[in-house]
C-alpha positions in Angstrom: 104.5 120.4 120.2 103.6 117.3 118.2 100.0 117.3 117.1 97.6 114.6 118.3 96.4 112.6 115.2 93.7 109.9 114.9 92.9 108.0 111.7 90.4 105.3 110.8 88.6 103.7 107.8 85.8 105.7 106.3 83.2 103.0 107.0 83.1 99.8 109.1 80.3 97.3 108.7 80.0 94.0 110.6 77.3 91.4 110.9 75.9 88.2 109.5 75.4 88.3 105.7 77.2 91.6 105.5 78.8 90.4 102.3 75.4 91.0 100.6 76.1 94.7 100.9 79.2 94.6 98.7 77.4 95.6 95.5 76.1 98.9 96.9 79.3 99.7 98.6 81.5 99.0 95.5 79.1 100.8 93.1 79.4 103.9 95.3 83.2 103.9 94.8 83.7 102.9 91.2 82.5 100.8 88.3 85.2 98.3 87.7 86.3 96.1 90.6 89.3 93.9 90.9 89.3 91.4 93.7 92.6 90.1 95.2 91.7 86.9 97.1 93.2 84.0 98.9 93.2 80.9 96.5 90.7 79.2 98.9 88.5 82.3 99.0 88.6 82.7 95.2 87.5 79.1 94.8 84.8 79.1 97.6 83.4 82.6 97.1 84.3 83.4 93.5 80.9 82.5 92.0 79.1 84.4 94.8 81.3 87.5 94.2 80.7 87.3 90.5 77.0 87.1 91.1 77.1 90.1 93.5 79.4 92.3 91.5 78.4 91.4 88.0 80.3 91.0 84.7 82.6 94.0 85.2 84.4 92.3 88.1 87.7 90.5 87.8 88.7 88.0 90.6 92.4 87.0 91.0 93.9 84.5 93.4 97.2 85.8 94.7 100.2 83.6 95.1 100.1 83.0 98.9 102.8 85.4 100.0 102.7 89.2 100.1 105.9 89.9 98.2 106.9 92.9 96.1 106.8 90.7 93.0 103.3 89.4 93.8 102.0 92.9 94.3 103.5 93.9 90.9 101.8 90.9 89.3 98.4 91.7 90.8 98.8 95.4 90.0 99.5 94.5 86.3 96.3 92.4 86.2 94.3 95.2 87.8 95.6 97.8 85.5 94.9 95.7 82.4 91.3 95.2 83.8 91.0 99.0 84.1 90.0 98.7 87.8 89.1 101.7 89.8 88.1 99.8 92.9 90.4 97.2 94.6 88.7 94.6 96.8 91.0 92.6 99.2 89.3 89.5 100.4 90.8 86.8 102.6 93.4 86.7 105.4 96.1 89.3 106.3 98.4 88.5 103.4 95.7 88.7 100.7 94.5 92.0 102.3 98.1 93.4 102.4 98.6 92.4 98.8 95.4 94.3 97.8 96.7 97.3 99.7 100.0 97.0 97.8 98.0 97.1 94.6 96.1 100.2 95.7 99.4 101.9 96.6 100.7 101.2 93.1 97.6 102.2 91.2 95.6 104.5 93.4 91.8 104.4 93.4 89.4 103.2 96.1 89.7 100.1 98.3 87.3 97.8 100.1 88.6 95.2 102.6 86.7 92.0 103.3 88.4 89.8 105.9 87.3 86.2 105.9 89.1 85.4 109.2 89.6 87.5 112.4 93.2 86.4 112.9 94.7 89.9 113.0 93.9 93.6 112.8 95.3 94.5 109.4 91.9 95.2 107.7 91.3 98.7 109.1 94.9 100.0 108.7 96.9 101.7 105.9 99.8 99.3 106.3 100.8 96.7 103.8 103.4 94.3 105.3 105.7 92.9 102.6 107.7 89.7 102.9 110.7 88.4 100.9 110.7 85.1 98.9 112.3 83.5 102.0 109.1 84.6 104.0 111.1 87.0 106.2 109.6 90.4 106.8 111.0 92.8 104.2 109.3 96.2 104.5 106.1 98.1 105.4 104.3 100.3 102.8 101.6 102.8 103.6 98.5 103.8 101.7 97.8 107.5 101.8 94.6 106.9 103.7 92.8 104.1 105.5 90.4 101.8 103.6 87.2 103.3 102.2 85.2 100.3 103.6 85.9 97.4 105.9 83.2 94.8 105.5 83.1 92.0 108.0 80.6 89.1 107.5 80.5 87.4 110.9 78.9 84.3 109.3 82.0 83.9 107.1 84.3 84.5 110.1 82.8 81.7 112.2 83.1 79.2 109.3 86.9 79.5 109.5 88.9 77.3 111.9 88.9 78.5 115.5 92.7 78.7 115.4 92.4 81.9 113.3 89.9 83.4 115.8 92.2 82.7 118.7 95.2 84.2 116.9 93.2 87.4 116.5 92.6 87.4 120.2 96.3 87.0 120.8 97.1 89.9 118.5 94.5 92.2 120.0 95.6 91.4 123.6 98.9 93.2 123.0 97.3 96.6 122.3 96.6 97.8 125.8 100.3 97.2 126.8 101.9 98.5 123.6 99.8 101.7 123.7 100.8 102.3 127.3 104.5 101.9 126.5 104.2 104.3 123.6 102.5 106.8 125.8 105.2 106.4 128.5 108.1 106.7 126.0 106.5 109.6 124.0 106.5 107.6 120.8 104.7 108.8 117.8 101.9 106.7 116.2 101.6 105.6 112.5 100.4 109.0 111.5 103.5 110.6 112.9 101.4 112.2 115.7 100.9 112.0 119.4 98.5 109.4 120.8 95.0 110.8 121.4 92.9 110.2 124.5 90.5 108.4 122.2 93.3 105.9 121.1 94.2 105.1 124.7 90.6 104.5 125.6 90.0 102.2 122.6 93.1 100.2 123.6 91.9 99.8 127.1 88.4 98.8 126.1 89.7 96.3 123.6 91.4 94.5 126.6 88.1 94.7 128.6 86.1 93.0 125.8 88.6 90.3 125.2 89.0 89.3 128.9 85.2 89.4 129.3 84.2 87.5 126.1 87.1 85.6 124.5 86.7 82.3 126.2 83.0 82.0 125.6 83.3 83.3 122.1 85.9 80.7 121.2 83.5 78.0 122.3 80.8 79.5 120.2 83.1 79.7 117.1 84.0 76.0 117.6 80.2 75.3 117.3 79.9 77.9 114.4 77.4 79.9 116.5 77.1 83.6 116.1 76.4 85.2 119.5 76.8 88.6 121.0 80.1 87.5 122.5 81.4 86.4 119.1 80.4 89.7 117.5 82.1 91.6 120.3 85.4 89.7 120.0 85.4 90.0 116.2 85.0 93.8 116.7 87.7 93.9 119.2 90.1 91.8 117.1 89.6 93.7 113.9 88.3 97.2 114.6 89.4 98.1 118.2 92.7 96.4 117.8 93.3 98.0 114.4 92.5 101.5 115.6 94.6 100.9 118.7 97.8 99.9 117.0 97.7 102.5 114.2 96.8 105.4 116.6 98.4 104.2 119.8 101.6 102.8 118.4 103.5 99.5 118.8 106.2 98.3 121.1 108.2 95.1 121.9 105.3 92.7 121.4 105.1 93.5 117.7 108.8 94.3 117.2 109.7 90.7 117.9 107.8 89.7 114.7 110.9 90.9 112.8 113.0 88.4 114.6 110.4 85.6 114.5 110.2 85.9 110.7 113.8 84.7 110.3 113.3 81.5 112.3 112.0 78.8 110.0 110.2 76.9 112.9 108.2 80.1 113.7 107.1 80.8 110.2 104.4 78.1 110.5 102.7 80.0 113.3 100.2 82.8 112.9 101.0 86.4 113.5 98.6 86.6 116.5 100.1 83.5 118.1 103.5 85.2 117.9 102.3 88.5 119.2 100.6 86.9 122.2 104.0 85.5 123.2 105.6 88.8 122.3 103.3 90.5 124.8 104.5 88.1 127.5 108.1 89.0 126.6 107.3 92.7 126.9 105.7 92.2 130.3 108.7 90.2 131.4 110.8 93.3 130.6 108.3 95.8 132.2 109.1 97.0 135.7 106.8 95.7 138.5 104.7 93.6 136.1 105.3 90.1 137.5 101.7 89.6 138.7 100.4 91.0 135.4 102.7 88.7 133.4 101.6 85.6 135.4 97.9 86.5 134.8 98.5 87.1 131.1 100.4 83.8 130.8 97.4 82.0 132.5 95.1 83.6 130.0 97.1 82.5 127.0 97.2 79.0 128.5 93.4 79.0 128.8 93.0 80.2 125.2 95.5 77.5 124.0 98.0 80.0 122.7 101.8 79.6 122.9 103.5 81.2 125.9 107.0 79.9 125.7 109.6 79.9 122.9 109.8 76.2 123.2 106.1 76.0 122.3 107.1 77.3 118.9 110.0 74.7 118.7 112.5 77.5 119.5 115.8 77.2 121.4 118.1 79.5 123.3 120.1 80.0 120.2 116.9 81.0 118.3 116.2 83.5 121.1 119.5 85.2 120.6 119.0 85.4 116.8 115.5 86.8 117.3 116.7 89.4 119.7 119.6 90.5 117.4 117.4 90.7 114.3 114.8 92.6 116.2 117.3 95.2 117.5 118.7 95.6 114.0 115.5 95.9 112.0 112.4 96.7 114.2 111.5 100.4 114.2 109.2 100.1 117.3 111.7 98.3 119.6 112.6 101.6 121.4 109.0 102.5 122.2 109.5 101.3 125.7 109.9 102.8 129.2 113.7 101.9 129.4 116.6 101.0 127.2 116.3 97.7 125.3 119.2 95.5 124.2 119.5 92.1 122.5 120.7 90.7 125.8 117.7 91.9 127.7 115.3 90.5 125.1 117.0 87.2 125.1 117.0 87.0 128.9 113.3 87.9 129.0 112.4 85.2 126.4 114.3 82.5 128.3 112.9 83.5 131.6 109.4 82.5 130.4 110.6 78.9 130.0 110.4 78.6 133.8 106.7 79.6 133.9 
């Protein structure tokens, strides 16, 4: 019998001005920090980070794409600095680059997301892209991050589009975890889904449906409210724990196909996943009412719900489906057999909604 396995970051901290706790957290892990940051983050928060972490810190702006070459470049800089703590600060690609550096060099790692657009901060995964921006591979740290530090004041200063994308990404987890459970799929620890993972995925959905609309309005006004805090937690912590421990299915598998369509590369991961969840529901037996309700929710949130919303065509749908079937490891985590034709048909059926 396959063992039940559940993994998580060692420590998760969220709240206004949480960034001020960075010195104590880093000092407890090592004495020479190397920060991998988005260029914008390095410019905006660099002086603050230098003041918080002192003269032993090195801050490097990564090149904008999480490629193998960029990870090698950052790792070389961190090694020259003698770093024993890696800090990843920014969006998903900066964070994944920092994880790639940790995989190369070892040591401890602190993740500081500056947007709540996806659930990568809590996980072991580093998603690597090619120079053509197509998804190339996924690398794994040996354990989850030592610390995930989320400053909600920083999160609400970012454009609301990122916040909404995080909602789109997190909304998939209830459905993907359910399909992994039905199909007997293993999670990212090569174990069986625990009862805890299923409960987290279900509650993630509850929080988002309860608070996402109100929270989005608050973020537009840069207000920190209980609803905003709850949605940030759902988008980063609950969603992250759900995917890594519950598993992924069609909604995320389609990202492999989306990444080879130039028109879709301008869209955020969570925008793609929200649409991918609709495709998955279109392929799920007896889920028409659920699909229609989910489509209405995406519409209310202002998230894409048709391939044409991304500028995609029927020819693109076929290419997405074929690439997904050829490259996505989670595509078979579903209640019935999946083919390129069934994926294409489901995507095109959504154009009628």
